[in-house]
C-alpha positions in Angstrom: 0.1 0.1 -0.2 1.3 3.4 -0.9 1.3 5.8 2.1 3.6 8.4 0.7 3.5 9.8 -2.7 6.7 12.0 -3.9 5.8 14.3 -6.5 8.1 16.0 -9.1 7.6 20.0 -9.4 8.0 21.1 -12.8 5.5 19.8 -15.5 4.1 17.3 -13.0 2.2 19.4 -10.6 2.9 23.0 -11.9 3.4 24.2 -15.4 7.1 25.1 -16.1 6.8 27.6 -18.9 9.6 27.5 -21.5 11.8 30.4 -21.7 10.6 31.7 -18.2 13.8 32.0 -16.0 14.3 32.7 -12.2 12.3 31.4 -9.0 8.9 30.1 -9.9 7.6 31.8 -6.8 8.4 35.2 -8.5 7.0 34.4 -11.9 4.2 36.7 -13.0 1.9 33.8 -14.0 2.2 30.4 -12.3 -0.2 27.6 -13.1 -1.2 24.1 -11.7 -1.3 21.2 -14.1 -4.6 19.8 -15.3 -6.1 17.6 -12.3 -3.4 18.5 -9.8 -5.7 19.9 -7.2 -8.1 17.2 -7.5 -5.6 14.3 -7.4 -3.8 15.8 -4.4 -7.0 16.2 -2.7 -8.0 12.7 -3.1 -4.6 11.3 -2.5 -3.9 13.1 0.7 -7.1 11.6 2.3 -5.1 8.4 2.8 -1.5 9.2 2.0 1.2 11.8 2.7 2.3 13.9 -0.2 5.6 15.5 -0.6 7.5 17.3 -3.3 10.9 15.9 -4.5 12.3 18.5 -6.7 15.5 19.0 -8.6 15.2 22.9 -8.7 18.4 24.1 -7.4 17.8 27.8 -7.1 14.7 27.7 -5.1 14.7 27.1 -1.2 11.9 25.0 0.6 10.3 28.3 1.7 10.2 29.6 -2.1 9.0 26.2 -3.5 6.2 26.2 -0.8 5.3 29.9 -1.8 4.9 28.8 -5.4 2.6 26.0 -4.4 0.7 28.5 -2.2 0.0 30.7 -5.4 -1.9 27.9 -7.0 -3.7 26.5 -3.9 -1.8 23.2 -3.9 0.2 23.8 -0.7 -2.9 22.5 1.6 -2.4 19.0 0.5 1.6 18.9 0.8 3.2 17.7 3.8 6.7 18.8 3.1 9.3 19.8 0.3 12.7 18.2 -0.5 15.0 19.9 -2.7 18.8 20.4 -3.1 18.7 23.2 -0.6 17.3 21.1 2.2 19.0 17.8 1.4 22.4 18.7 0.2 21.9 16.4 -2.8 20.9 16.8 -6.3 17.8 15.1 -7.8 18.2 12.3 -10.4 20.3 9.9 -8.1 19.0 7.0 -5.9 20.8 9.0 -3.1 18.5 11.8 -3.3 15.4 9.6 -2.7 17.1 7.5 -0.1 17.7 10.4 1.8 14.0 11.5 1.7 13.1 7.7 2.7 15.6 8.1 5.8 14.0 11.6 6.7 10.5 10.0 6.4 11.4 6.8 8.0 9.1 5.1 5.6 10.1 1.6 3.6 10.5 2.2 -0.1 7.7 -0.3 -0.8 5.2 2.1 0.6 6.3 5.0 -1.4 5.6 6.1 -4.9 7.3 8.6 -7.3 5.4 10.6 -9.7 7.3 12.6 -12.4 7.6 13.5 -16.0 11.4 12.8 -16.6 12.3 9.3 -17.1 16.1 9.8 -16.1 15.7 12.2 -12.9 12.5 10.8 -11.6 11.9 7.0 -12.8 15.1 5.4 -13.1 16.2 6.6 -9.6 12.9 5.7 -8.0 13.3 2.1 -9.7 16.8 2.0 -8.1 15.8 3.2 -4.7 13.0 0.4 -4.5 10.3 2.9 -5.0 6.9 2.5 -7.1 7.5 5.0 -10.3 4.7 6.5 -11.9 5.8 8.2 -15.3 3.4 11.2 -16.1 3.9 11.5 -19.9 1.9 12.5 -22.9 4.1 10.4 -25.2 3.2 7.2 -26.6 5.5 4.7 -24.8 5.8 1.5 -26.6 8.5 0.0 -24.1 8.7 0.4 -20.5 10.0 -1.7 -17.5 7.6 -3.8 -16.1 7.6 -2.0 -12.8 6.8 1.3 -14.3 3.4 2.5 -14.4 2.8 5.1 -17.2 0.1 7.6 -16.8 -1.2 10.5 -19.0 -3.5 12.2 -16.6 -2.8 12.8 -13.0 -6.3 11.4 -12.0 -5.1 7.9 -13.1 -3.2 7.8 -9.8 -6.6 7.3 -7.9 -9.1 6.0 -10.8 -9.1 2.4 -11.8 -7.0 1.4 -9.0 
């Protein structure tokens, strides 16, 4: 049973607009990804939700501020980033550090992300259930990876 969901930030829960630079909390326009609020609301009824982001230029507080701007923060238990872990995302060590802090076994954790190399591969290596959020038509994918093309698939048709 999944007790903890780790979500990527950009293009998984919030739109990462191409060509926009700087900290997302300071952007003129911020936007949640389609179905993000409904999905977090449903999942948070039975599981804890954390952000596991590779955003290297934002602090935990700045990340939280961006989520507050789109009304997603109320469902999120915490934020993990390079600033508070001292590790870069994209490695099993990043996810293992989160598991140690949460004191939860990897089999009870899911990672939801849009980047196969930075989200899915490290999750597989850490023993975490990976959900690859992608619009691409994927023909071959490892057996233990669930491919979703909408966030509501995390709670519908379970």
